[in-house]
Backbone as a ProteinNet text record, in pm:
[ID]
protein_1_A
[PRIMARY]
XXXXXXXXXXXXXXXXXXXXXXXXXXXXXXXXXXXXXXXXXXXXXXXXXXXXXXXXXXXXXXXXXXXXXXXXXXXXXXXXXXXXXXXXXXXXXXXXXXXXXXXXXXXXXXXXXXXXXXXXXXXXXXXXXXXXXXXXXXXXXXXXXXXXXXXXXXXXXXXXXXXXXXXXXXXXXXXXXXXXXXXXXXXXXXXXXXXXXXXXXXXXXXXXXXXXXXXXXXXXXXXXXXXXXXXXXXXXXXXXXXXXXX
[TERTIARY]
65.2	31.2	103.8	172.8	274.2	354.7	394.5	462.8	382.9	282.4	172.1	141.5	174.2	134.4	208.5	347.6	495.7	508.7	449.1	484.9	391.5	236.8	138	177.5	214.1	292.1	397.4	478	636.8	538.2	460.5	391.6	380.9	238.8	184.3	317.5	424.9	531.3	623.3	647.8	678.6	607.9	477.5	452.3	402.5	366.6	349.2	533	580.2	696.4	734.9	771.2	806.5	730.7	572.9	487.2	450.5	475.5	526.1	640.1	779.9	899.8	898.7	846.4	788.7	735	636.2	509.2	559.7	721.8	703.2	836	911.9	1026.3	915	804.9	738.6	709.8	649	578	656.5	826.9	912.4	934.1	999.9	997.3	888.3	785.1	678.7	651.9	676.2	666.7	762.7	928	1011.8	1006	900.3	877	1001.6	1077.8	1142.6	1033.8	969	814.5	669.2	644.8	477.3	382.1	292.7	194.4	98.4	47.3	-65.8	-147.8	-273.8	-379.8	-405.2	-370.5	-424	-530.3	-678.7	-793.6	-830.2	-740.6	-722.1	-691	-640.1	-590.4	-712.9	-756.2	-872.7	-881.3	-823.6	-888.7	-980.5	-1038	-1167.1	-1255	-1345.5	-1423.8	-1404.7	-1306.1	-1260.5	-1237.5	-1199.7	-1208.2	-1051.7	-947.3	-789	-795.5	-626.6	-574.1	-474.4	-401.7	-290	-280	-162.1	-68.2	45	24.7	145.8	265.1	345.4	467.8	568.8	618.9	764.4	851.3	982.2	1102.2	1205.5	1161.3	1356.7	1445.3	1407.6	1571.7	1501.9	1591	1536.3	1492.1	1436.9	1417	1280.6	1157.8	1031.2	935.1	987.8	997.4	926.6	1050.3	998.8	906.5	912.2	832.8	694.2	682.2	552.6	454.9	536.4	412.2	364	432	351	239.3	196.6	61.8	-51.5	-6.7	-109.5	-158.9	-113.4	-88.8	-225.1	-320.2	-343.4	-390.8	-452.7	-566.4	-501	-330.6	-262.9	-260.9	-299.8	-236.8	-443.9	-503.1	-681.6	-672.7	-634.6	-647.9	-521.4	-341.4	-282.2	-297.2	-363.7	-385.6	-406.4	-544.6	-591.3	-528.8	-413.2	-405.7	-227.4	-169.8	-13.4	5.4	43.2	42.6	179.2	107.1	231.3	284	420.2	555.2	596.1	593	714	861.6	920.9	1053.4	1126.5	1286.9	1356.5	1365.2	1292.6	1368.5	1500.2	1565.6	1722.3	1765.5	1726.2	1831.8	1724.4	1622.1	1543.7	1398.5	1496	1357.1	1486.6	1536.9	1586.1	1717.3	1810.3	1907.2	1871	1941.2	1880.5	1925.4	1985.1	1988.7	1837.5	1745.6	1584.9	1558.1	1521.4	1426	1324.4	1317.6	1236.6	1137.9	1245.5	1106.6	1012	1051.1	934	853.5	862	728.5	621.8	709.1	650.6	541.2	460.9	408.8	520.4	626.5	684.4	655.6	575.7	549.2	701.3	791.3	889.9	880.6	953.6	962.1	1087.9	1100.5	1197.6	1245.8	1348.9	1415.8	1488	1401.9	1445.9	1650.5	1638.3	1784.7	1865.1	1799.8	1896.1	1839.6	1846	1787.6	1661.2	1604.4	1497.7	1359.5	1289.3	1158.1	1056	1050.2	985.2	847.5	772.5	756.7	594.9	571.3	421.4	288.7	401	304.6	363.4	390.1	432	276	259	165.1	9	39	-136.6	-138.5	14.9	-6.7	-68.4	-44.7	-75.6	-167.1	-210.7	-376.5	-520.3	-489.3	-528.5	-515.6	-442.6	-403.4	-520.6	-556.7	-567.8	-693.3	-768.1	-870.3	-968.3	-896.3	-935	-946.8	-913	-937.9	-814.9	-687.9	-588.1	-503.8	-435.3	-294.8	-198	-200	-23.6	48.5	191.8	276.5	341.1	345.8	417.4	520.3	577.3	698.3	702.9	575.6	577.3	748.9	785.1	945.2	1028.6	988.9	1088.8	1242.4	1252.6	1387.9	1339.4	1541.3	1467.1	1468	1415.2	1396.7	1504.2	1623.2	1782.4	1807.8	1770.6	1783.7	1731.7	1590.8	1491.8	1477.9	1508.8	1576.3	1671.3	1807.9	1861.6	1828.4	1753.4	1700	1643.3	1500.7	1400.1	1356.8	1431.8	1375.4	1273.9	1264.7	1217.9	1085.1	985.6	881.7	975.3	952.4	1014.5	864	861.9	789.1	823.9	707.9	780.6	855.4	882.4	866	1056.1	1092.3	1225.1	1157.8	1101.4	1041.9	1067.5	1076.4	1148.1	1095.7	1004.7	936.9	979.8	1049.4	1014.9	998.6	948.6	878.7	815	699.2	664.9	661.4	627.9	620	465.4	449.7	318.8	251.4	316.3	250	226.7	178.8	95.8	-31.1	-25.1	-191.5	-290.6	-145.5	-219.1	-313.1	-215	-246.5	-384	-413	-535.4	-643.9	-592.1	-741.4	-761.7	-641.5	-749.3	-789.5	-697.9	-789.6	-909.5	-933.4	-1070.9	-1015.2	-936.5	-950.8	-894.6	-886.5	-874.5	-727.4	-647.8	-541.7	-519.8	-389.3	-444	-278.9	-247.2	-121.8	-47.5	60.9	131.1	302.7	291.6	441.9	534.2	639.7	731.5	865.3	814.6	922.6	1034.1	1194.9	1271.8	1313.8	1259.2	1376.1	1492.3	1527.5	1635.6	1761.8	1736.3	1795.6	1824	1761.4	1810	1845.8	1821	1929.7	1956.3	2068.5	2132.1	2149.2	2175.3	2259.5	2390.4	2425.1	2537.9	2523.2	2462.7	2494.4	2413.8	2473.5	2423.9	2328.8	2377.9	2343.2	2211	2087.4	2020.9	2058.4	2007.1	2125.8	1946.2	1905.1	1758.1	1758.5	1848.3	1799.7	1678	1718.1	1640.5	1484.5	1395.4	1261.8	1180.4	1128.9	1000.7	873.4	836.6	681.7	627.5	521.8	414.5	287.3	261.1	152.1	59.5	-20.5	-162	-272.5	-263.1	-371.7	-518.4	-625.3	-744.5	-684.8	-838.5	-825.6	-901.9	-860.5	-886.9	-912.6	-1033.7	-1022.6	-976.5	-889.6	-852.5	-949.4	-1112.9	-1177.6	-1161.3	-1075	-1028.5	-1034	-1074.3	-1052.9	-909.9	-941.5	-881.1	-727.9	-680	-605.5	-471.7	-460.7	-278.2	-292.1	-400.1	-436.7	-472.1	-590.7	-661.1	-521	-389.6	-293.1	-226	-227.2	-141.2	-146.5	-339.5	-426.9	-404.8	-410.9	-429.2	-283.8	-179.1	-33.9	-40.4	-82	-44.7	-138.2	-286.9	-382.1	-262.3	-226.4	-106.6	-16.8	37.6	221.9	116.2	-29.1	-78.2	-120.5	-135.5	-200.3	-60.4	45.7	149.9	248.5	220	286.2	193.5	68.2	49	22.6	41.7	79.8	226.9	352.6	471.2	484.5	358.9	350.4	322.5	246	217.4	395.7	478.5	524.2	622.1	666.3	724.4	872.5	850	985.3	1121.7	1231.3	1376.1	1437.2
-114.9	20.5	108.1	116.6	280.3	235.8	126.5	131.9	258.8	153.2	252.5	434.9	413.7	530.8	653.3	573.8	646.8	672.3	574.9	562.5	635.7	672.8	753.1	898.4	923	1002.1	1153	1011.9	1031	1104.4	1000.1	974.5	1158.1	1219.6	1344.8	1435.1	1407.3	1521	1534.3	1429.2	1426.8	1484.4	1463.8	1482.4	1665	1741.1	1849.9	1942.6	1861	1973.3	1923.5	1788.1	1792.5	1926.4	1904	1930.4	2056.8	2106.6	2286.3	2316.3	2236.8	2359.4	2298.3	2216.3	2173	2234	2280.9	2367.7	2547.7	2548.6	2704.7	2633	2569.4	2641.1	2610.1	2499.2	2453	2618	2717.7	2851.7	2934.9	2934.9	3030.7	2992.7	2888.1	2835.5	2899.1	2845.4	2873.7	3070.9	3116.6	3232.9	3322	3243	3274.8	3262.8	3124.2	3109.9	2996	2944.7	2788.9	2660.2	2668.2	2551.9	2606.1	2558.6	2600.4	2493.7	2479.4	2312.8	2370.2	2268	2330.1	2192.6	2247.3	2138.5	2119.4	2175.2	2132.6	2117.3	2139.6	2126.1	1979.8	1903.1	1766.1	1687.7	1731.3	1686.9	1617.4	1497.1	1408.6	1432.8	1502.8	1523.3	1556.9	1636.6	1662.8	1575.9	1530.6	1450	1271.7	1258.8	1170.8	1024.8	907.7	804	714.2	779.5	735.9	719.6	760.4	741.4	658.9	617.3	650.8	728.3	760.2	902.5	880.8	895.7	821.9	930.8	957.1	1014.2	969.9	1040.5	1001.3	1037.6	994	989.9	1057.6	1138.6	1237.5	1217.7	1269.7	1292.4	1216.5	1256.2	1273.9	1347.8	1468	1560.5	1500.2	1473.8	1463.1	1386.5	1281.6	1206.1	1281.9	1384.2	1497.7	1602.8	1661	1773.4	1729.6	1612.3	1611.2	1545.5	1528.9	1545	1684.1	1843.7	1934	1917.7	1843.6	1847.6	1858	1736.3	1710.5	1821.5	1925.8	1999	2139.4	2189.6	2153.6	2017.7	1970.7	1838.9	1844.7	1720.3	1668.7	1716.2	1809.4	1883.9	1871.6	1833.2	1873.6	1712.5	1578.1	1460.2	1402	1364.8	1340.6	1163.7	1110.1	968.5	939.1	985.4	982.6	1040.5	1151	1237.3	1217.6	1149	1199.2	1068.3	1086.2	947.3	796.5	708	573.8	576.3	551.8	556.4	387	366.9	215.9	281.8	176.7	222.6	80.2	87.3	-13.2	-78.7	-148.2	-269.6	-265.1	-333.1	-340	-187.2	-69.1	49.4	117.7	132.7	235.1	185.6	88.6	10.5	-98.7	-135.2	-279	-232.6	-100.2	-62.6	-2	-14.7	0.6	150.2	216.5	396.3	478.6	374.9	381.5	365.1	345.5	325.3	391.1	508.8	638	620.6	563.7	537.3	409.5	324.6	222.6	253.3	383.8	421	551.3	521.2	636.4	539.7	605.4	545.7	509.8	399.6	331.9	173.7	169.5	38.4	-104.6	-191.9	-199.4	-314.3	-331.8	-363.2	-412.2	-572.4	-688.1	-661	-629.9	-742	-867.7	-903.2	-1079.9	-1093.3	-1152.7	-1205.5	-1161.7	-1090	-1048.8	-869	-832.8	-760	-681.7	-694.1	-620.5	-614.3	-477.4	-542.7	-588.4	-756.7	-797.8	-866.2	-786.6	-857.3	-831.3	-1022.6	-959.7	-921.1	-907.5	-898.7	-735.6	-691	-522	-519.1	-562.8	-507.4	-519.4	-596.8	-645.3	-564	-525.5	-437	-328.5	-245.9	-105.8	-60.4	-269.5	-276.9	-227.5	-276	-282.2	-112.3	-91.2	51.2	171.6	159.5	262.1	153.3	73.8	14.5	105.1	73.3	143.7	323.7	395.8	468.2	581.2	587.9	616.8	641.4	703.9	776.7	680.3	654.7	582.1	658.6	693	785.8	680.1	674.7	543.6	608.8	592	593.5	479.7	459.9	272.3	279.4	369.2	302.7	245.1	270.8	187.1	217.8	317.1	352.7	542.5	567.3	722.3	708.7	778.3	781.5	724.7	808.9	732.3	608.9	570	418.5	312.3	423.3	319	305	396.1	384.7	291.4	321.7	165.4	73.6	38.3	-53.3	-196.8	-90.8	-159.2	-117.1	45	121.6	195.5	328	496.9	506.5	587	602.2	786.1	807.5	983.2	1029.8	1193.4	1250.1	1343.4	1451.9	1546.2	1634.2	1694.6	1799.2	1746.5	1660.9	1579.8	1509.6	1483.9	1433.6	1332.3	1185.1	1052.4	1015.4	889.1	791.7	669.7	604.5	461.2	378.7	262.1	204.9	116.6	115.4	83.1	-65.4	-118.2	-207.7	-261.7	-396.7	-466.1	-454.1	-393.3	-415.9	-280.2	-223.1	-8.2	-106.5	-148.9	-218.2	-296.8	-422.2	-520.8	-430.7	-316.7	-214.2	-115.6	-93.1	-15.9	-99.4	-233.2	-280.2	-396.6	-432.1	-537.9	-398.5	-266.2	-170.2	-140.4	-130.7	-34.9	92.8	227.9	298.4	407.2	530	621	636.1	683.1	741.8	868.1	936.6	1088.8	1072.1	1105.5	1081.7	1229.8	1254.8	1338.5	1385	1493	1476.6	1565.1	1560.7	1613	1667.6	1819.1	1851.3	1959.6	1904.5	2054.5	1953.2	1853.9	1810.9	1747.4	1691.8	1606.7	1752.6	1889.7	1965.4	2046.5	2073.8	2050.3	1979.6	1871.6	1750.8	1669.6	1747.3	1625.2	1488.2	1362.8	1229.5	1238.8	1213.7	1206.7	1355.1	1412.6	1563.2	1612.6	1635.4	1608.2	1754.9	1905.9	2021.4	2067.4	2088.3	2108.8	2286.7	2232.3	2392.9	2478.6	2576.9	2639.2	2718.5	2743.6	2817.3	2761.7	2700.9	2637.4	2610.6	2500.1	2540.6	2423.2	2375.2	2274.1	2308.4	2220.6	2222.7	2097.5	2129.6	1961.1	2009.2	1894.6	1877	1776.9	1820.7	1726.9	1727	1549.9	1527.1	1529.4	1479.6	1469.9	1322	1299.3	1120.6	1036.1	925.3	798.3	663.9	597.7	438.7	370.8	226.8	117.1	31.6	68.1	-77.1	-244.9	-298.6	-362.2	-489.8	-631.9	-748.7	-771.2	-861.3	-882.1	-1049.4	-1009.9	-1133	-937.4	-1063.6	-1038.9	-981.3	-964.3	-910.3	-742.4	-779.8	-643.4	-555.4	-652.4	-496.1	-457	-562.9	-455.6	-346.3	-326.6	-222.2	-169.6	-216.4	-70.3	4.1	-51.3	36.5	49.6	25.7	112.4	245.8	215.7	361.2	438.9	422.4	486.3	579.5	514	555.1	664.7	624.7	750.6	857.5	837.8	962.3	1034.4	1003.7	1033.9	1105.1	1031.8	1077.2	1227	1203.5	1337.2	1393.3	1435.2	1536.6	1629.3	1486.8	1532.4	1628.3	1564.6	1640.8	1822.7	1858.2	1962.5	2045.1	1982.6	2019.2	2129.1	2256.6	2305.5	2380.3	2393.5	2520.6	2463.9	2478.8	2403.1	2448.1
25	-5.9	1.7	88.1	90.9	-72.9	-84.7	-254.6	-325.2	-335.4	-466.2	-412.3	-270.5	-341.1	-303.2	-248	-327	-450.9	-546.6	-686.2	-773.1	-684.7	-723.2	-764.5	-603.3	-561.9	-658.3	-689.7	-752	-915.2	-1013	-1099.4	-1107.4	-1016.2	-1029.8	-982.4	-917.8	-933.8	-1009.5	-1111.8	-1188.3	-1338.3	-1326.3	-1443.8	-1427.2	-1311.8	-1312.1	-1359.3	-1261.7	-1285.2	-1433.6	-1478.3	-1622	-1742.9	-1741.1	-1832.3	-1811.7	-1673.3	-1677.6	-1733.8	-1725.3	-1772.7	-1933.4	-1967.7	-2072.6	-2197.2	-2064.5	-2142.7	-2172.5	-2082.4	-2084.2	-2195.5	-2227.9	-2328.7	-2453.8	-2489.3	-2568.2	-2645.6	-2512.3	-2589.2	-2606.7	-2536	-2577.3	-2725	-2734.4	-2885.7	-3017.9	-2953.6	-3041	-3075.4	-2958.1	-2973	-3068.9	-3054	-3126.2	-3244.6	-3296.2	-3418.9	-3492.5	-3328.2	-3358.7	-3420.6	-3337.8	-3366.1	-3394.4	-3486.2	-3515.5	-3595.6	-3509.3	-3464.3	-3583	-3657	-3776.1	-3732.9	-3677.5	-3711.7	-3592.9	-3467.8	-3349.7	-3303.5	-3385	-3373.5	-3385.3	-3459.6	-3460.2	-3394.4	-3234.4	-3151.3	-3035.2	-2966.2	-2971	-2779.3	-2731.9	-2621.6	-2518.2	-2625	-2611.6	-2634.3	-2548.3	-2577.3	-2643.7	-2665.8	-2740.4	-2555.3	-2578	-2511.3	-2585	-2520.5	-2590.1	-2751.9	-2747.4	-2906.5	-2935.8	-3107.1	-3070.5	-3195.5	-3084.4	-3161	-3267.9	-3333.7	-3442	-3546.5	-3462.3	-3553.2	-3642.1	-3736.1	-3850.9	-3688	-3728.2	-3606.1	-3656.9	-3699	-3746	-3718.9	-3551.9	-3475.2	-3307.7	-3262.5	-3061.2	-2982.6	-3012.6	-2961.4	-2960.8	-3054.2	-3090.8	-2989.4	-2925.3	-2822.7	-2707.1	-2681.6	-2582.7	-2627.1	-2720.6	-2730.4	-2777.4	-2838.2	-2868.8	-2725	-2627.9	-2514.9	-2432.2	-2481	-2496.6	-2518.3	-2638.5	-2675.8	-2588.5	-2477.8	-2411.3	-2299	-2308.8	-2213.9	-2267.7	-2182.6	-2065.3	-2028.7	-2052.6	-2082.9	-1930.1	-1940.5	-1866.6	-1717.8	-1714.5	-1553.6	-1527.3	-1543.3	-1537	-1521	-1549.5	-1496.7	-1586.6	-1507.1	-1582.9	-1544.2	-1499.9	-1499.4	-1717.6	-1711.5	-1833.5	-1963.6	-1940.6	-2053.5	-2073.1	-1981.3	-1980.3	-2075.3	-2237.9	-2298.2	-2260.9	-2278.2	-2273.6	-2389.2	-2365.3	-2474.3	-2497.9	-2548.8	-2598.6	-2558.5	-2510.1	-2506.7	-2489.2	-2532.9	-2534.3	-2342.8	-2389.7	-2220.6	-2241.5	-2319.5	-2314.5	-2263.5	-2329.4	-2310.6	-2215.6	-2166.8	-2168.3	-2006.7	-1971.8	-1870.1	-1750.2	-1825.9	-1732.2	-1629.1	-1713.4	-1634.2	-1505.1	-1395.3	-1270.3	-1231.3	-1350.8	-1349.8	-1440.3	-1454.6	-1534	-1408.7	-1313.7	-1174.8	-1223.2	-1230.9	-1251.9	-1389.3	-1461.2	-1600.5	-1598.1	-1486.2	-1440.4	-1362.7	-1295.7	-1253.5	-1322.3	-1449.4	-1524.6	-1600.8	-1743	-1876.6	-1946.7	-1928.4	-2032.5	-2039	-2172.8	-2244.8	-2309.9	-2210.9	-2217.5	-2353.3	-2457.3	-2565	-2556	-2588.1	-2601	-2771.2	-2780.2	-2892.4	-2900.3	-3041.8	-3067.7	-3066.3	-3110.6	-3124.2	-3227.5	-3344.3	-3415.4	-3410.6	-3270.3	-3253	-3278.8	-3343	-3385.7	-3279.7	-3268.6	-3186.2	-3232.7	-3174.5	-3223.4	-3082.7	-2975.5	-2845.1	-2852.3	-2861.3	-2935.2	-2713.6	-2651.1	-2509.7	-2539.3	-2563.8	-2568.3	-2674.5	-2786.6	-2868.1	-2802.5	-2750.8	-2620.7	-2560.6	-2503.7	-2336.4	-2421.5	-2521.4	-2602.9	-2662.8	-2724.9	-2733.7	-2637.4	-2507.9	-2393.8	-2336.9	-2323.2	-2292.5	-2365.1	-2470.5	-2615.4	-2545.9	-2568	-2550.1	-2409.4	-2331.7	-2181.5	-2195.2	-2250.3	-2331	-2254.5	-2335	-2235.9	-2431.9	-2338.7	-2504.4	-2530.1	-2637.3	-2652.8	-2800.4	-2783.6	-2896.1	-2933.9	-3040.4	-3126.9	-3252.5	-3254.2	-3308.3	-3471.2	-3547	-3648	-3659.1	-3720.8	-3835.7	-3748.3	-3594.8	-3531	-3482.7	-3516.9	-3528.5	-3585.7	-3561.4	-3623.7	-3793.5	-3800	-3978.5	-4049.8	-4076.4	-4095.5	-4104.3	-3998	-3915.9	-4037.9	-4022.3	-4044.3	-4199.1	-4317.4	-4374.9	-4490.9	-4379.5	-4444	-4408.9	-4296	-4251.1	-4358	-4385.5	-4426.4	-4551.5	-4598.7	-4707.9	-4634.5	-4753	-4729.7	-4869.5	-4798.8	-4911	-4932.7	-5030.6	-5064	-5113.2	-5057.4	-5132.4	-5219.5	-5265.2	-5415.5	-5341.9	-5260.9	-5186.2	-5069.8	-5167.4	-5002.3	-4894.1	-4858.4	-4706	-4734.1	-4650	-4632.5	-4512.7	-4533.3	-4436.9	-4462.6	-4322.2	-4353.8	-4325	-4414.9	-4412.3	-4319	-4231.1	-4158.5	-4066.8	-3945.3	-3948.9	-3915.4	-3941.7	-3977.6	-3808.4	-3678.1	-3580.6	-3566.7	-3626.5	-3626.7	-3639.9	-3765.6	-3830.6	-3744.1	-3645.9	-3608.6	-3482.3	-3433.5	-3290.9	-3379.4	-3474.3	-3506.3	-3485.3	-3605.3	-3573.5	-3483.2	-3363	-3296.4	-3192.2	-3129.3	-3086.3	-3101.9	-3224	-3266.8	-3231.5	-3194.7	-3133.4	-3238.2	-3242.4	-3327.3	-3333.6	-3466.3	-3482.4	-3510.6	-3456.1	-3506.2	-3593.2	-3676.9	-3792.4	-3758.9	-3707.9	-3699.1	-3783.4	-3856.7	-3938.8	-3847.2	-3804.5	-3777.1	-3888.3	-3907.3	-4020.8	-3965.6	-4000.3	-3970.9	-3893.7	-3782.4	-3652.4	-3683.6	-3776.3	-3813.2	-3804.7	-3887.5	-3910.5	-3725.7	-3661.5	-3555.2	-3430.6	-3430.5	-3365.9	-3462.9	-3532	-3679.6	-3578.2	-3709.8	-3640.1	-3578.1	-3471.7	-3388.7	-3313.7	-3322.1	-3279.8	-3111.2	-3023.2	-2918.9	-2915.2	-2892.1	-2874	-2984.1	-2969.5	-3063	-3104	-3265.7	-3385	-3369.3	-3247.6	-3270	-3374	-3438.2	-3581.6	-3645.3	-3718.1	-3778.6	-3678.3	-3764	-3725.6	-3733.7	-3651.3	-3706	-3662.4	-3720.5	-3821.1	-3762.1	-3691.6	-3610.3	-3703.1	-3811.5	-3888.4	-3800.8	-3801.8	-3694.5	-3778	-3860.6	-3951.7	-3849.5	-3948.4	-3842.7	-3810.2	-3673.4	-3620.6	-3743.8	-3752.8	-3828.1	-3767.9	-3849	-3778	-3885.2	-3865.2	-3939.7	-3925.3	-4020.6	-4026.6	-4125.2	-4074.7	-4118.8	-4081.5	-4192.2	-4134.7	-3987.5	-3907	-3755.3	-3776.4	-3923.9	-3994.5	-4068.7	-4067.7	-4184.2	-4256.9	-4332.9	-4478.5	-4480	-4303.9	-4281.4	-4185.6	-4112.4	-4105.9	-4151	-4291.5	-4394.6	-4479.7	-4467.1	-4473.8	-4433.2	-4332.1	-4191.8	-4187.8	-4176.2	-4232.3	-4321	-4422.6	-4566.3	-4550.6	-4506.4	-4466.9	-4358.5	-4245.7	-4188.8	-4275.9	-4370.1	-4442.7	-4484.9	-4532.9	-4647	-4556.4	-4435.7	-4383.4	-4304.4	-4296	-4284.5	-4433.1	-4505.9	-4637.3	-4639.3	-4645.6	-4716.1	-4592.8	-4492.1	-4409.9	-4438.7	-4480.1	-4549.5	-4632.6	-4728	-4887.3	-4828.8	-4727.4	-4697.4	-4649.9	-4537	-4585.5	-4652.9	-4656.9	-4768.9	-4714.9	-4509.9	-4533.2	-4526.3	-4625.4	-4619.6	-4505.8
[MASK]
++++++++++++++++++++++++++++++++++++++++++++++++++++++++++++++++++++++++++++++++++++++++++++++++++++++++++++++++++++++++++++++++++++++++++++++++++++++++++++++++++++++++++++++++++++++++++++++++++++++++++++++++++++++++++++++++++++++++++++++++++++++

C-alpha cells in the first residue's frame, strides 16, 4: 500500500514538474517562431476516449516535445492524458539507473536475437491501454528515420521528405484496438538535432502537422493489418506533402 502511494505521488510530481517546464520551453520556442503547430484542433483530447498518436521519427527530440501537445489537459487529469510510450527494454527500462522510468508510463519492448523489436506482449499491452481510454504515443518506423531507411527502405515525397517503411505491428494495433489514430508529421527536427549531434541548432525551425483522427476498419488478419499499415503510411505521407520549409 505504501509503495503504491509513493509511486503515485512520484508520478504526479513528475508529471506536473515535467509539463510545466516543457510547456514553458515550448511556448518560448513557439513565440520565437522556432516551433509551429498546424492542425492543433485535430487533437482528440476533448470528447474522446483514448487514441494512438502516431508520428514520424526524424530525430531524438520529438519523443520529448510531442508530449507538450497534451497540455493543458494533462494538468486536469494526468492519469488519463499523460501518454504512454513504448521504450526499448534493454536500453531504457531494465538498467538500474532508469528506475524512475519504470514508475512512469513506459511500455517495455523487448528485442529478438537479431536485435529487432518483436514483442507480442508489448503490442497487446498497447492495445489494452488504448482500449481503456488512454493515449499511446508511437513511432511506427521503429527507429529514427535515417536508420529505418537503411534497414527497411523508405518512402519519399515530391518535396523531399522521407518516411521509413512502417512495421506491420502498427496495423495490428489499430485493427485490434479499434481506437482512433491521430497522424503527426514532424518536419525539420532532423536539422535541429542531426544524427550524431548532442546540442540543438535552434536557428532551424520545427513544424508539427497534426492530421484528423481516423479509424482502421479492416479484418483482423494479416491482410487487414497490412491495409491498416498502408493507411497509416498514406496519412503520414499526406501530411509530409504539406511541408514546405527547407
